[in-house]
N, C-alpha and C positions, 0 to 999 in steps of 0.2 A: 446571491448563490452564484457559483462558477458555472460555466457553460458545460453541458453534457459533453461536448467536443473537446475542450480543454482538460476535463477529467480523463476522459478515454485515452487521449494521447500521453497524459502522465502516467497512467496505470500501464499502457502499452510499453512505454520506456523502463518502467519498474519490471513488469514482468519479463522482458528480455534479459535483464539483468539477473533476475531470480533464476530463470532457466540456465544461463552461463553458469552461475554459482552452483546449482545442483548438479550439472553435468560435471563439473571439476570434482565435486565431492564424489559423484558416483564412481569417476576414474580413480580417487584417491583412496576411498575407503571399502573396507569389506561389505559385503551386502547386508549383514545386521546392523552395522554401524551406520551405514547409509540410510536405511530406513528410518533409524531413530534420528538422524541428523535431518533427514527431510521433514519428517513431522514436527520437530522443534523450530526449524527455519521457516517453514510455511505457517505455524502458529504465530510466530513474530512478525513475518513479513505480508502475510496473506490477508484475505478479506476481513478476518477477525482481529488482525493486528495493525501493522502499519498502514494498511490500505484504508481502513476505516477512520484511523486517527489522521490520516493525511486530509481526507474528505472533510472532516471536522474542521480541521485547521484552515484549510482553503476557504471554507464557508462562514467563519468567525469574520464578524464586522461587514459582512456582504448582504446585510438586510436592508430593504427599502426604508427610507427615512421615517415614515409614519410608524415604523415598528421600533423606534429607537427610544421611545419613551422620554423625549424631551431632552436627550443628550445631544451637544453639538459635535 
């Protein structure tokens, strides 16, 4: 399992970029379009999207040897 510190550092980098993209979209889109974009964007890149997939990916193969069921 990856360390909580590393995960938090990765998520902080991701969140900073999400904020920047949302700021640009807010400046470029009318309010009703921005609301729709923000919802779709956060669905894809937020906790139920990329963030959860990233956590799963980073945790793959990082299990103690005794849980590997005989694999080398």
